[in-house]
N, CA, C, O and the ligand as a Tripos MOL2 file, in Angstrom:
@<TRIPOS>MOLECULE
protein
  273   271    69     0     0
PROTEIN
NO_CHARGES

@<TRIPOS>ATOM
      1 N         153.8720   83.3760   92.9960 N.3       1 MET1
      2 CA        153.1210   84.3960   92.4240 C.3       1 MET1
      3 C         151.6100   84.2400   93.0890 C.2       1 MET1
      4 O         150.8460   83.2760   93.0390 O.2       1 MET1
      5 N         151.4550   85.5060   93.7170 N.am      2 LYS2
      6 CA        150.2210   85.6930   94.3670 C.3       2 LYS2
      7 C         149.0950   86.1460   93.4920 C.2       2 LYS2
      8 O         149.3830   86.7360   92.4510 O.2       2 LYS2
      9 N         147.7920   85.9230   93.8160 N.am      3 ILE3
     10 CA        146.8520   86.2340   93.0010 C.3       3 ILE3
     11 C         145.7480   87.1980   93.9350 C.2       3 ILE3
     12 O         145.1250   86.7800   94.9110 O.2       3 ILE3
     13 N         145.6840   88.4780   93.4180 N.am      4 ASN4
     14 CA        144.9220   89.2020   94.1890 C.3       4 ASN4
     15 C         143.4040   88.8550   94.0860 C.2       4 ASN4
     16 O         142.8690   89.0380   92.9920 O.2       4 ASN4
     17 N         142.7700   88.4430   94.9700 N.am      5 HIS5
     18 CA        141.1750   88.2310   94.9950 C.3       5 HIS5
     19 C         140.5800   89.6800   95.3310 C.2       5 HIS5
     20 O         140.7700   90.0230   96.4980 O.2       5 HIS5
     21 N         139.9610   90.5050   94.5970 N.am      6 SER6
     22 CA        139.4230   91.7120   94.9240 C.3       6 SER6
     23 C         137.8020   91.4220   94.9330 C.2       6 SER6
     24 O         137.3590   90.8830   93.9180 O.2       6 SER6
     25 N         136.9260   91.7200   95.9430 N.am      7 THR7
     26 CA        135.6580   91.6960   95.8780 C.3       7 THR7
     27 C         135.0260   92.6940   94.9630 C.2       7 THR7
     28 O         135.2550   93.8970   95.0950 O.2       7 THR7
     29 N         134.1680   92.1780   93.9580 N.am      8 PRO8
     30 CA        133.3840   93.1400   93.2450 C.3       8 PRO8
     31 C         132.5280   93.9740   94.0020 C.2       8 PRO8
     32 O         131.8850   93.4420   94.9070 O.2       8 PRO8
     33 N         132.3950   95.2970   93.7750 N.am      9 GLU9
     34 CA        131.6410   96.1320   94.5320 C.3       9 GLU9
     35 C         130.7310   96.8800   93.8630 C.2       9 GLU9
     36 O         130.0000   97.6820   94.4450 O.2       9 GLU9
     37 N         130.7010   96.6550   92.4600 N.am     10 ASN10
     38 CA        129.7410   97.2570   91.7760 C.3      10 ASN10
     39 C         128.4300   96.4360   91.4110 C.2      10 ASN10
     40 O         127.6850   96.9160   90.5560 O.2      10 ASN10
     41 N         128.1450   95.3730   91.9350 N.am     11 SER11
     42 CA        127.0230   94.4990   91.7620 C.3      11 SER11
     43 C         125.4960   94.9700   92.2690 C.2      11 SER11
     44 O         124.4070   94.4670   91.9890 O.2      11 SER11
     45 N         125.8010   96.0630   93.0750 N.am     12 ILE12
     46 CA        124.4550   96.6240   93.4130 C.3      12 ILE12
     47 C         123.8310   97.8550   92.7160 C.2      12 ILE12
     48 O         122.7170   98.3460   92.8960 O.2      12 ILE12
     49 N         124.8510   98.2450   91.8510 N.am     13 ALA13
     50 CA        124.6590   99.5380   91.1010 C.3      13 ALA13
     51 C         123.3260   99.5760   90.1920 C.2      13 ALA13
     52 O         122.5330  100.4810   89.9310 O.2      13 ALA13
     53 N         123.4040   98.2900   89.8370 N.am     14 LEU14
     54 CA        122.2620   97.9930   88.7300 C.3      14 LEU14
     55 C         120.8700   98.4000   89.1060 C.2      14 LEU14
     56 O         120.0620   98.8700   88.3050 O.2      14 LEU14
     57 N         120.6580   98.2030   90.2980 N.am     15 THR15
     58 CA        119.1770   98.0970   90.8320 C.3      15 THR15
     59 C         118.8290   99.4070   91.5590 C.2      15 THR15
     60 O         117.7940   99.6020   92.1970 O.2      15 THR15
     61 N         119.8320  100.2740   91.3770 N.am     16 THR16
     62 CA        119.6660  101.6550   92.1750 C.3      16 THR16
     63 C         118.4810  102.3490   91.6450 C.2      16 THR16
     64 O         117.6850  102.7780   92.4810 O.2      16 THR16
     65 N         118.1980  102.5550   90.2360 N.am     17 SER17
     66 CA        117.0670  103.2400   89.8170 C.3      17 SER17
     67 C         115.6160  102.3970   89.8870 C.2      17 SER17
     68 O         114.5730  102.9900   90.1590 O.2      17 SER17
     69 N         115.6530  100.9140   89.6090 N.am     18 LEU18
     70 CA        114.6000  100.0540   89.6040 C.3      18 LEU18
     71 C         114.2160   99.9990   90.7130 C.2      18 LEU18
     72 O         113.1430   99.3950   90.7370 O.2      18 LEU18
     73 N         114.6660  100.4550   92.0890 N.am     19 GLN19
     74 CA        114.3410  100.0300   93.3250 C.3      19 GLN19
     75 C         112.8030  101.1600   93.4040 C.2      19 GLN19
     76 O         111.9580  100.9130   94.2640 O.2      19 GLN19
     77 N         112.6470  102.0790   92.6540 N.am     20 TYR20
     78 CA        111.6740  103.0240   92.6950 C.3      20 TYR20
     79 C         110.4090  102.6140   91.8950 C.2      20 TYR20
     80 O         109.3080  103.1210   92.1070 O.2      20 TYR20
     81 N         110.6610  101.6020   90.9000 N.am     21 ILE21
     82 CA        109.6400  101.3380   90.1650 C.3      21 ILE21
     83 C         109.0070  100.0320   90.6460 C.2      21 ILE21
     84 O         109.5800   98.9450   90.7190 O.2      21 ILE21
     85 N         107.5690  100.3400   91.0030 N.am     22 THR22
     86 CA        106.7040   99.3600   91.7860 C.3      22 THR22
     87 C         105.7170   98.9080   90.7480 C.2      22 THR22
     88 O         105.3000   99.6710   89.8760 O.2      22 THR22
     89 N         105.3100   97.5030   90.8730 N.am     23 GLY23
     90 CA        104.2380   97.2560   90.1100 C.3      23 GLY23
     91 C         104.2960   95.6770   89.7990 C.2      23 GLY23
     92 O         105.1520   94.9790   90.3430 O.2      23 GLY23
     93 N         103.3270   95.1260   88.8770 N.am     24 PRO24
     94 CA        102.1930   95.9460   88.5570 C.3      24 PRO24
     95 C         101.2380   95.7810   89.6380 C.2      24 PRO24
     96 O         101.0950   94.7420   90.2830 O.2      24 PRO24
     97 N         100.4960   97.0220   89.8270 N.am     25 HIS25
     98 CA         99.4900   97.2530   90.9550 C.3      25 HIS25
     99 C          98.1150   96.9330   90.1670 C.2      25 HIS25
    100 O          98.1140   97.2010   88.9650 O.2      25 HIS25
    101 N          97.0220   96.4220   90.6990 N.am     26 TRP26
    102 CA         95.8890   96.3330   89.9070 C.3      26 TRP26
    103 C          94.8270   97.3690   90.4570 C.2      26 TRP26
    104 O          94.6930   97.5260   91.6710 O.2      26 TRP26
    105 N          94.1140   98.0360   89.5760 N.am     27 GLU27
    106 CA         93.1370   99.0330   89.9850 C.3      27 GLU27
    107 C          92.0720   98.2880   90.5710 C.2      27 GLU27
    108 O          91.9050   97.1030   90.2840 O.2      27 GLU27
    109 N          91.3780   98.8680   91.3320 N.am     28 PRO28
    110 CA         90.1310   98.2940   91.9770 C.3      28 PRO28
    111 C          89.0490   97.8040   90.7910 C.2      28 PRO28
    112 O          88.7520   98.3890   89.7500 O.2      28 PRO28
    113 N          88.6080   96.6310   91.2740 N.am     29 PRO29
    114 CA         87.5940   95.9730   90.2170 C.3      29 PRO29
    115 C          86.1280   96.7260   90.2000 C.2      29 PRO29
    116 O          85.1660   96.3470   89.5330 O.2      29 PRO29
    117 N          86.1580   97.8130   91.0270 N.am     30 THR30
    118 CA         84.9260   98.7810   90.9200 C.3      30 THR30
    119 C          85.1330   99.7850   89.7220 C.2      30 THR30
    120 O          84.2160  100.5540   89.4320 O.2      30 THR30
    121 N          86.3760   99.7940   88.9860 N.am     31 ILE31
    122 CA         86.6020  100.9370   87.9030 C.3      31 ILE31
    123 C          86.2030  100.2990   86.7670 C.2      31 ILE31
    124 O          86.6820   99.1660   86.7150 O.2      31 ILE31
    125 N          85.6250  100.5350   85.9850 N.am     32 PRO32
    126 CA         85.2510   99.8930   84.5870 C.3      32 PRO32
    127 C          86.6280   99.9220   83.7720 C.2      32 PRO32
    128 O          87.4980  100.7920   83.8240 O.2      32 PRO32
    129 N          86.6050   98.7280   82.9910 N.am     33 ASN33
    130 CA         88.0290   98.4920   82.1690 C.3      33 ASN33
    131 C          89.1230   98.3870   83.2140 C.2      33 ASN33
    132 O          90.1940   98.8590   82.8350 O.2      33 ASN33
    133 N          89.1110   97.9040   84.3810 N.am     34 ALA34
    134 CA         90.2250   97.9480   85.3370 C.3      34 ALA34
    135 C          91.3210   97.2520   84.6830 C.2      34 ALA34
    136 O          91.1450   96.2460   83.9950 O.2      34 ALA34
    137 N          92.5940   97.8550   84.9270 N.am     35 THR35
    138 CA         93.6730   97.3430   84.3770 C.3      35 THR35
    139 C          94.9000   97.4180   85.2870 C.2      35 THR35
    140 O          94.6930   97.9930   86.3550 O.2      35 THR35
    141 N          96.2870   96.8970   85.0560 N.am     36 THR36
    142 CA         97.2700   97.2120   85.7000 C.3      36 THR36
    143 C          98.0790   98.3820   85.5920 C.2      36 THR36
    144 O          98.1680   98.9910   84.5250 O.2      36 THR36
    145 N          98.6730   98.7340   86.6280 N.am     37 TYR37
    146 CA         99.7220   99.8620   86.2120 C.3      37 TYR37
    147 C         100.9120   99.8870   87.0150 C.2      37 TYR37
    148 O         100.9190   99.2220   88.0500 O.2      37 TYR37
    149 N         101.9480  100.5780   86.6780 N.am     38 TRP38
    150 CA        103.1400  100.7770   87.3230 C.3      38 TRP38
    151 C         103.3350  102.0470   87.9050 C.2      38 TRP38
    152 O         102.8990  103.0390   87.3210 O.2      38 TRP38
    153 N         103.9750  102.1550   89.0560 N.am     39 ARG39
    154 CA        104.1790  103.4760   89.7870 C.3      39 ARG39
    155 C         105.6060  103.5590   90.0600 C.2      39 ARG39
    156 O         106.3560  102.6090   90.2850 O.2      39 ARG39
    157 N         105.9200  104.8760   90.0150 N.am     40 CYS40
    158 CA        107.1210  105.4990   90.5990 C.3      40 CYS40
    159 C         107.1120  105.8570   91.9190 C.2      40 CYS40
    160 O         106.3640  106.7480   92.3190 O.2      40 CYS40
    161 N         107.9260  105.2120   92.7050 N.am     41 SER41
    162 CA        107.5920  105.4330   94.1610 C.3      41 SER41
    163 C         108.5780  106.9900   94.8000 C.2      41 SER41
    164 O         108.5910  107.5000   95.9200 O.2      41 SER41
    165 N         109.2620  107.3470   93.5980 N.am     42 SER42
    166 CA        109.9750  108.4270   93.9850 C.3      42 SER42
    167 C         109.2840  109.7970   93.5330 C.2      42 SER42
    168 O         109.3720  110.7900   94.2560 O.2      42 SER42
    169 N         108.6710  109.8200   92.4520 N.am     43 CYS43
    170 CA        107.9090  111.0650   91.7960 C.3      43 CYS43
    171 C         106.4320  110.8200   91.8970 C.2      43 CYS43
    172 O         105.5860  111.7120   91.8310 O.2      43 CYS43
    173 N         106.1590  109.3850   92.0820 N.am     44 GLY44
    174 CA        104.6800  109.2330   92.0250 C.3      44 GLY44
    175 C         103.9310  109.3640   90.8750 C.2      44 GLY44
    176 O         102.7220  109.5940   90.9060 O.2      44 GLY44
    177 N         104.6420  109.2190   89.7470 N.am     45 ARG45
    178 CA        103.9800  109.1060   88.3220 C.3      45 ARG45
    179 C         103.5640  107.6220   88.0940 C.2      45 ARG45
    180 O         104.1760  106.6620   88.5610 O.2      45 ARG45
    181 N         102.5540  107.5610   87.3940 N.am     46 GLU46
    182 CA        102.1330  106.1800   87.0360 C.3      46 GLU46
    183 C         101.9440  105.9020   85.6620 C.2      46 GLU46
    184 O         101.6940  106.8810   84.9590 O.2      46 GLU46
    185 N         102.0120  104.6660   85.0540 N.am     47 SER47
    186 CA        101.7180  104.3670   83.8600 C.3      47 SER47
    187 C         101.2820  102.7770   83.7390 C.2      47 SER47
    188 O         101.6530  101.8450   84.4530 O.2      47 SER47
    189 N         100.4050  102.7580   82.6490 N.am     48 ILE48
    190 CA        100.0980  101.3370   82.3920 C.3      48 ILE48
    191 C         100.9440  100.3880   81.6250 C.2      48 ILE48
    192 O         100.7760   99.1920   81.3870 O.2      48 ILE48
    193 N         101.9140  101.2260   81.2880 N.am     49 ARG49
    194 CA        103.0710  100.3910   80.6760 C.3      49 ARG49
    195 C         104.3890  100.3940   81.3010 C.2      49 ARG49
    196 O         105.0130  101.4330   81.5170 O.2      49 ARG49
    197 N         104.8190   99.1960   81.5970 N.am     50 GLU50
    198 CA        106.1970   99.2680   82.4790 C.3      50 GLU50
    199 C         107.2430   99.9720   81.7900 C.2      50 GLU50
    200 O         108.0580  100.6610   82.4040 O.2      50 GLU50
    201 N         107.2590   99.8240   80.4810 N.am     51 ARG51
    202 CA        108.6730  100.3630   79.8300 C.3      51 ARG51
    203 C         108.4940  102.0550   79.9550 C.2      51 ARG51
    204 O         109.4780  102.7780   79.7970 O.2      51 ARG51
    205 N         107.4180  102.5050   80.1930 N.am     52 ASP52
    206 CA        107.3460  104.1340   80.2830 C.3      52 ASP52
    207 C         108.3260  104.5130   81.5480 C.2      52 ASP52
    208 O         109.0060  105.5360   81.6320 O.2      52 ASP52
    209 N         108.2440  103.4620   82.5020 N.am     53 LEU53
    210 CA        108.9840  103.9730   84.0820 C.3      53 LEU53
    211 C         110.4600  103.8320   83.7660 C.2      53 LEU53
    212 O         111.2700  104.3360   84.5440 O.2      53 LEU53
    213 N         110.9030  103.1370   82.6060 N.am     54 HIS54
    214 CA        112.2200  103.0320   82.4160 C.3      54 HIS54
    215 C         112.9020  104.2250   81.5980 C.2      54 HIS54
    216 O         114.1210  104.2950   81.4420 O.2      54 HIS54
    217 N         111.9330  105.2170   81.0580 N.am     55 ARG55
    218 CA        112.3760  106.2760   80.5240 C.3      55 ARG55
    219 C         112.4500  107.6910   81.3570 C.2      55 ARG55
    220 O         111.4960  108.1720   81.9680 O.2      55 ARG55
    221 N         113.5150  108.1570   81.2820 N.am     56 THR56
    222 CA        114.1070  109.1750   82.3180 C.3      56 THR56
    223 C         113.1300  110.2460   82.0340 C.2      56 THR56
    224 O         112.8440  110.9240   83.0210 O.2      56 THR56
    225 N         112.5660  110.5540   80.9560 N.am     57 THR57
    226 CA        111.6950  111.6510   80.4390 C.3      57 THR57
    227 C         110.2750  111.5940   80.9350 C.2      57 THR57
    228 O         109.4910  112.5350   80.8150 O.2      57 THR57
    229 N         109.9420  110.2730   81.5820 N.am     58 PHE58
    230 CA        108.5680  109.9570   81.9410 C.3      58 PHE58
    231 C         108.5700  110.5060   83.4630 C.2      58 PHE58
    232 O         107.4890  110.8360   83.9510 O.2      58 PHE58
    233 N         109.6540  110.6030   84.1580 N.am     59 HIS59
    234 CA        109.7180  111.1100   85.3890 C.3      59 HIS59
    235 C         109.8910  112.6860   85.8570 C.2      59 HIS59
    236 O         110.4930  113.4080   85.0630 O.2      59 HIS59
    237 N         109.5310  113.1270   86.7760 N.am     60 ALA60
    238 CA        109.5410  114.4820   87.3230 C.3      60 ALA60
    239 C         111.1710  114.8760   87.1780 C.2      60 ALA60
    240 O         112.0510  114.0150   87.1760 O.2      60 ALA60
    241 N         111.4070  116.1990   87.0670 N.am     61 PRO61
    242 CA        112.8260  116.6970   86.8330 C.3      61 PRO61
    243 C         113.4430  116.2900   88.1490 C.2      61 PRO61
    244 O         114.5920  115.8900   87.9580 O.2      61 PRO61
    245 N         113.0580  116.2490   89.5060 N.am     62 SER62
    246 CA        113.4770  116.0450   90.8320 C.3      62 SER62
    247 C         113.3740  114.5150   91.0720 C.2      62 SER62
    248 O         113.8040  114.1650   92.1720 O.2      62 SER62
    249 N         112.9060  113.5560   90.2900 N.am     63 CYS63
    250 CA        112.8610  112.0070   90.4950 C.3      63 CYS63
    251 C         114.2610  111.5330   90.8230 C.2      63 CYS63
    252 O         115.2910  112.0170   90.3540 O.2      63 CYS63
    253 N         114.1900  110.6650   91.5690 N.am     64 GLU64
    254 CA        115.6560  109.8920   91.7300 C.3      64 GLU64
    255 C         115.9890  108.7300   90.8120 C.2      64 GLU64
    256 O         117.0160  108.0510   90.8520 O.2      64 GLU64
    257 N         115.0690  108.6160   90.0620 N.am     65 VAL65
    258 CA        115.3220  107.5330   88.8280 C.3      65 VAL65
    259 C         116.1420  108.3240   87.7050 C.2      65 VAL65
    260 O         115.8100  109.4690   87.4000 O.2      65 VAL65
    261 N         117.0790  107.7630   87.1820 N.am     66 GLN66
    262 CA        117.8760  108.0920   86.3450 C.3      66 GLN66
    263 C         118.1420  107.0890   85.2610 C.2      66 GLN66
    264 O         117.9170  105.9000   85.4850 O.2      66 GLN66
    265 N         118.6490  107.5250   83.9960 N.am     67 GLU67
    266 CA        118.9780  106.5240   83.0750 C.3      67 GLU67
    267 C         119.7850  105.3040   83.5340 C.2      67 GLU67
    268 O         120.7630  105.4830   84.2590 O.2      67 GLU67
    269 N         119.4450  104.1480   83.1710 N.am     68 CYS68
    270 CA        120.1060  103.0660   83.3130 C.3      68 CYS68
    271 C         120.6140  102.1610   82.5080 C.2      68 CYS68
    272 O         121.2210  101.1940   82.9700 O.2      68 CYS68
    273 ZN        110.0630  108.7410   89.1320 Zn       69 ZN69
@<TRIPOS>BOND
     1     1     2 1
     2     2     3 1
     3     3     4 2
     4     3     5 am
     5     5     6 1
     6     6     7 1
     7     7     8 2
     8     7     9 am
     9     9    10 1
    10    10    11 1
    11    11    12 2
    12    11    13 am
    13    13    14 1
    14    14    15 1
    15    15    16 2
    16    15    17 am
    17    17    18 1
    18    18    19 1
    19    19    20 2
    20    19    21 am
    21    21    22 1
    22    22    23 1
    23    23    24 2
    24    23    25 am
    25    25    26 1
    26    26    27 1
    27    27    28 2
    28    27    29 am
    29    29    30 1
    30    30    31 1
    31    31    32 2
    32    31    33 am
    33    33    34 1
    34    34    35 1
    35    35    36 2
    36    35    37 am
    37    37    38 1
    38    38    39 1
    39    39    40 2
    40    39    41 am
    41    41    42 1
    42    42    43 1
    43    43    44 2
    44    43    45 am
    45    45    46 1
    46    46    47 1
    47    47    48 2
    48    47    49 am
    49    49    50 1
    50    50    51 1
    51    51    52 2
    52    51    53 am
    53    53    54 1
    54    54    55 1
    55    55    56 2
    56    55    57 am
    57    57    58 1
    58    58    59 1
    59    59    60 2
    60    59    61 am
    61    61    62 1
    62    62    63 1
    63    63    64 2
    64    63    65 am
    65    65    66 1
    66    66    67 1
    67    67    68 2
    68    67    69 am
    69    69    70 1
    70    70    71 1
    71    71    72 2
    72    71    73 am
    73    73    74 1
    74    74    75 1
    75    75    76 2
    76    75    77 am
    77    77    78 1
    78    78    79 1
    79    79    80 2
    80    79    81 am
    81    81    82 1
    82    82    83 1
    83    83    84 2
    84    83    85 am
    85    85    86 1
    86    86    87 1
    87    87    88 2
    88    87    89 am
    89    89    90 1
    90    90    91 1
    91    91    92 2
    92    91    93 am
    93    93    94 1
    94    94    95 1
    95    95    96 2
    96    95    97 am
    97    97    98 1
    98    98    99 1
    99    99   100 2
   100    99   101 am
   101   101   102 1
   102   102   103 1
   103   103   104 2
   104   103   105 am
   105   105   106 1
   106   106   107 1
   107   107   108 2
   108   107   109 am
   109   109   110 1
   110   110   111 1
   111   111   112 2
   112   111   113 am
   113   113   114 1
   114   114   115 1
   115   115   116 2
   116   115   117 am
   117   117   118 1
   118   118   119 1
   119   119   120 2
   120   119   121 am
   121   121   122 1
   122   122   123 1
   123   123   124 2
   124   123   125 am
   125   125   126 1
   126   126   127 1
   127   127   128 2
   128   127   129 am
   129   129   130 1
   130   130   131 1
   131   131   132 2
   132   131   133 am
   133   133   134 1
   134   134   135 1
   135   135   136 2
   136   135   137 am
   137   137   138 1
   138   138   139 1
   139   139   140 2
   140   139   141 am
   141   141   142 1
   142   142   143 1
   143   143   144 2
   144   143   145 am
   145   145   146 1
   146   146   147 1
   147   147   148 2
   148   147   149 am
   149   149   150 1
   150   150   151 1
   151   151   152 2
   152   151   153 am
   153   153   154 1
   154   154   155 1
   155   155   156 2
   156   155   157 am
   157   157   158 1
   158   158   159 1
   159   159   160 2
   160   159   161 am
   161   161   162 1
   162   162   163 1
   163   163   164 2
   164   163   165 am
   165   165   166 1
   166   166   167 1
   167   167   168 2
   168   167   169 am
   169   169   170 1
   170   170   171 1
   171   171   172 2
   172   171   173 am
   173   173   174 1
   174   174   175 1
   175   175   176 2
   176   175   177 am
   177   177   178 1
   178   178   179 1
   179   179   180 2
   180   179   181 am
   181   181   182 1
   182   182   183 1
   183   183   184 2
   184   183   185 am
   185   185   186 1
   186   186   187 1
   187   187   188 2
   188   187   189 am
   189   189   190 1
   190   190   191 1
   191   191   192 2
   192   191   193 am
   193   193   194 1
   194   194   195 1
   195   195   196 2
   196   195   197 am
   197   197   198 1
   198   198   199 1
   199   199   200 2
   200   199   201 am
   201   201   202 1
   202   202   203 1
   203   203   204 2
   204   203   205 am
   205   205   206 1
   206   206   207 1
   207   207   208 2
   208   207   209 am
   209   209   210 1
   210   210   211 1
   211   211   212 2
   212   211   213 am
   213   213   214 1
   214   214   215 1
   215   215   216 2
   216   215   217 am
   217   217   218 1
   218   218   219 1
   219   219   220 2
   220   219   221 am
   221   221   222 1
   222   222   223 1
   223   223   224 2
   224   223   225 am
   225   225   226 1
   226   226   227 1
   227   227   228 2
   228   227   229 am
   229   229   230 1
   230   230   231 1
   231   231   232 2
   232   231   233 am
   233   233   234 1
   234   234   235 1
   235   235   236 2
   236   235   237 am
   237   237   238 1
   238   238   239 1
   239   239   240 2
   240   239   241 am
   241   241   242 1
   242   242   243 1
   243   243   244 2
   244   243   245 am
   245   245   246 1
   246   246   247 1
   247   247   248 2
   248   247   249 am
   249   249   250 1
   250   250   251 1
   251   251   252 2
   252   251   253 am
   253   253   254 1
   254   254   255 1
   255   255   256 2
   256   255   257 am
   257   257   258 1
   258   258   259 1
   259   259   260 2
   260   259   261 am
   261   261   262 1
   262   262   263 1
   263   263   264 2
   264   263   265 am
   265   265   266 1
   266   266   267 1
   267   267   268 2
   268   267   269 am
   269   269   270 1
   270   270   271 1
   271   271   272 2
@<TRIPOS>SUBSTRUCTURE
     1 MET1         2 RESIDUE 1 A MET
     2 LYS2         6 RESIDUE 1 A LYS
     3 ILE3        10 RESIDUE 1 A ILE
     4 ASN4        14 RESIDUE 1 A ASN
     5 HIS5        18 RESIDUE 1 A HIS
     6 SER6        22 RESIDUE 1 A SER
     7 THR7        26 RESIDUE 1 A THR
     8 PRO8        30 RESIDUE 1 A PRO
     9 GLU9        34 RESIDUE 1 A GLU
    10 ASN10       38 RESIDUE 1 A ASN
    11 SER11       42 RESIDUE 1 A SER
    12 ILE12       46 RESIDUE 1 A ILE
    13 ALA13       50 RESIDUE 1 A ALA
    14 LEU14       54 RESIDUE 1 A LEU
    15 THR15       58 RESIDUE 1 A THR
    16 THR16       62 RESIDUE 1 A THR
    17 SER17       66 RESIDUE 1 A SER
    18 LEU18       70 RESIDUE 1 A LEU
    19 GLN19       74 RESIDUE 1 A GLN
    20 TYR20       78 RESIDUE 1 A TYR
    21 ILE21       82 RESIDUE 1 A ILE
    22 THR22       86 RESIDUE 1 A THR
    23 GLY23       90 RESIDUE 1 A GLY
    24 PRO24       94 RESIDUE 1 A PRO
    25 HIS25       98 RESIDUE 1 A HIS
    26 TRP26      102 RESIDUE 1 A TRP
    27 GLU27      106 RESIDUE 1 A GLU
    28 PRO28      110 RESIDUE 1 A PRO
    29 PRO29      114 RESIDUE 1 A PRO
    30 THR30      118 RESIDUE 1 A THR
    31 ILE31      122 RESIDUE 1 A ILE
    32 PRO32      126 RESIDUE 1 A PRO
    33 ASN33      130 RESIDUE 1 A ASN
    34 ALA34      134 RESIDUE 1 A ALA
    35 THR35      138 RESIDUE 1 A THR
    36 THR36      142 RESIDUE 1 A THR
    37 TYR37      146 RESIDUE 1 A TYR
    38 TRP38      150 RESIDUE 1 A TRP
    39 ARG39      154 RESIDUE 1 A ARG
    40 CYS40      158 RESIDUE 1 A CYS
    41 SER41      162 RESIDUE 1 A SER
    42 SER42      166 RESIDUE 1 A SER
    43 CYS43      170 RESIDUE 1 A CYS
    44 GLY44      174 RESIDUE 1 A GLY
    45 ARG45      178 RESIDUE 1 A ARG
    46 GLU46      182 RESIDUE 1 A GLU
    47 SER47      186 RESIDUE 1 A SER
    48 ILE48      190 RESIDUE 1 A ILE
    49 ARG49      194 RESIDUE 1 A ARG
    50 GLU50      198 RESIDUE 1 A GLU
    51 ARG51      202 RESIDUE 1 A ARG
    52 ASP52      206 RESIDUE 1 A ASP
    53 LEU53      210 RESIDUE 1 A LEU
    54 HIS54      214 RESIDUE 1 A HIS
    55 ARG55      218 RESIDUE 1 A ARG
    56 THR56      222 RESIDUE 1 A THR
    57 THR57      226 RESIDUE 1 A THR
    58 PHE58      230 RESIDUE 1 A PHE
    59 HIS59      234 RESIDUE 1 A HIS
    60 ALA60      238 RESIDUE 1 A ALA
    61 PRO61      242 RESIDUE 1 A PRO
    62 SER62      246 RESIDUE 1 A SER
    63 CYS63      250 RESIDUE 1 A CYS
    64 GLU64      254 RESIDUE 1 A GLU
    65 VAL65      258 RESIDUE 1 A VAL
    66 GLN66      262 RESIDUE 1 A GLN
    67 GLU67      266 RESIDUE 1 A GLU
    68 CYS68      270 RESIDUE 1 A CYS
    69 ZN69       273 GROUP 0 **** ****
């Protein structure tokens, strides 16, 4: 009996959207109440909360980031 060893090819799909989410970035200390923020490198939108970046409604209609 032969065992068919197939190579999984779906292991990279999970990070397709997340590759556009960068952060946390630190605002310059010259800004009052400086905080950290997250940025989408695809559409350029920013938020101080990372979870905003994981919502497709946060992104521009033409953004590469999709629901995952
Ligand atoms: Zn985006």
